C-alpha positions in Angstrom: 88.0 52.9 226.9 86.6 55.4 229.3 87.2 53.2 232.4 90.9 52.9 232.0 91.3 56.7 231.3 91.7 57.7 235.2 94.2 54.9 235.7 96.3 55.9 232.6 96.1 59.6 233.9 97.2 58.8 237.3 100.1 56.8 236.0 101.0 59.6 233.8 100.9 61.9 236.7 103.2 59.7 238.7 105.5 59.7 235.7 105.5 63.5 235.4 106.2 63.9 239.2 109.1 61.4 238.8 110.5 63.4 236.1 110.3 66.7 237.9 112.0 65.2 241.0 114.7 63.6 238.9 115.3 66.8 237.1 115.7 68.5 240.6 117.9 65.6 242.0 120.3 66.2 239.1 119.9 69.9 239.0 118.9 69.9 235.5 118.1 73.6 234.9 115.8 74.9 233.5 113.6 71.8 233.5 114.2 71.6 237.2 111.9 74.6 237.8 110.0 74.7 234.5 108.3 71.3 234.8 107.1 71.7 238.3 105.8 75.3 237.5 104.0 74.0 234.4 102.5 71.1 236.3 101.0 73.5 239.2 97.8 74.4 237.4 97.2 70.7 236.5 97.8 69.6 240.0 95.5 72.3 241.6 92.7 71.6 239.2 92.8 67.9 240.0 93.1 68.3 243.9 96.6 67.5 244.3 97.8 70.6 246.1 100.2 68.5 248.5 102.0 67.2 245.3 102.2 70.7 244.0 103.8 72.0 247.1 106.3 69.1 247.3 107.4 69.4 243.8 107.7 73.3 244.0 109.6 73.0 247.2 112.1 70.6 245.5 112.5 73.2 242.7 113.1 75.9 245.0 115.7 74.0 246.8 117.6 73.4 243.5 117.3 77.0 242.6 118.9 78.0 246.0 121.8 75.6 245.3 121.9 76.4 241.6 120.9 80.1 241.3 118.5 81.0 238.4 116.7 84.3 239.1 114.0 83.6 236.4 113.3 80.2 237.8 113.3 81.4 241.4 110.8 84.3 240.5 108.5 81.9 238.7 108.7 79.3 241.4 108.1 81.7 244.3 105.1 83.1 242.4 103.7 79.6 242.1 104.4 78.8 245.7 102.6 82.0 246.7 99.6 80.9 244.6 99.4 77.5 246.1 99.9 78.7 249.7 97.0 81.2 249.1 94.8 78.4 248.0 95.7 76.5 251.1 94.8 79.6 253.3 98.4 80.2 254.3 98.2 83.9 253.6 101.5 84.8 255.4 103.4 82.4 253.3 101.7 83.4 250.2 102.5 87.1 250.8 106.1 86.5 251.6 106.6 84.3 248.3 104.7 86.9 246.1 106.7 89.8 247.6 110.0 87.8 246.8 108.8 87.0 243.4 107.7 90.6 242.7 111.2 91.9 243.7 112.9 89.3 241.4 110.5 89.9 238.6 111.2 93.7 238.8 114.9 93.1 238.7 114.5 90.9 235.5 112.3 93.5 233.8 109.8 90.7 233.0 106.5 92.5 232.3 104.4 89.4 232.0 105.7 88.0 235.3 105.1 91.3 237.0 101.5 91.2 235.8 100.9 87.9 237.2 102.6 88.9 240.4 100.3 91.8 240.7 97.3 89.5 239.8 98.2 87.1 242.6 98.7 89.9 245.1 95.3 91.3 244.2 93.7 88.0 244.8 95.4 87.8 248.2 94.5 91.4 249.1 90.9 90.6 248.4 90.8 87.5 250.5 92.5 89.4 253.5 90.0 92.2 253.2 92.4 94.9 251.8 90.2 96.0 249.0 91.9 99.2 248.4 95.3 97.4 247.8 93.6 94.7 245.8 92.3 97.4 243.4 95.7 98.8 242.9 97.3 95.5 242.2 94.6 94.4 239.8 94.5 97.5 238.0 98.3 97.4 237.6 97.9 93.8 236.4 95.2 94.8 234.0 97.2 97.7 232.6 100.2 95.4 231.9 98.2 92.7 230.3 96.6 95.3 228.0 100.1 96.7 227.2 101.2 93.1 226.3 98.0 92.2 224.4 97.5 89.1 226.5 93.7 88.7 226.3 93.5 85.8 228.6 95.5 87.8 231.2 93.2 90.8 230.6 90.1 88.8 231.0 91.3 87.3 234.2 92.5 90.7 235.8 89.1 92.4 234.7 87.1 89.6 236.3 89.0 89.7 239.6 88.9 93.7 239.6 85.0 93.3 239.0 84.8 91.0 242.1 86.6 93.5 244.3 84.4 96.4 242.9 81.3 94.2 243.5 82.4 93.5 247.0 82.8 97.2 247.6 79.3 98.0 246.4 80.3 99.6 243.1 78.0 97.6 240.9 78.2 99.8 237.8 82.0 99.8 237.6 82.0 95.9 238.4 79.6 95.3 235.6 81.7 97.2 233.0 84.9 95.1 234.1 82.8 91.8 233.9 81.6 92.9 230.5 85.2 93.6 229.4 86.3 90.2 230.7 83.5 88.6 228.6 84.9 90.3 225.4 88.3 88.8 226.1 
């Protein structure tokens, strides 16, 4: 029944959040960071950014107490993403820079692509289109190397938006078309 769906969904959300907090209270790695990280997009799409911040902060506190470099890199990238969405560009930059450093140390190419992608978004929003181009071009190159079509499409779209903003319409059109192919 369609009328009960939102209630069921919100109760499921409460259960997921409770699980994430429990995993962090008990320092149950890697679930303590994987669940909050996986939930971030869901929470963002449904307008629950405050809950995303809270559960990611809990995960980061756990990761500081129980070090896990992979988890820290992922959670800091997610915090940077959410901070950007909330307009806290300073925090976003700090967290993304930390995530980038950790991701490089790990040699995680996919993580590196997403760090560059997030930094490109941030650069575009702060008016640094030259750096946005560099970050998004690097993200696109890594996504191509890895064969991640969704990542390629997203990076190409965002690079096209930067080029369009700079008045480079032909180049922007090429990247928009590339994104549509992916």
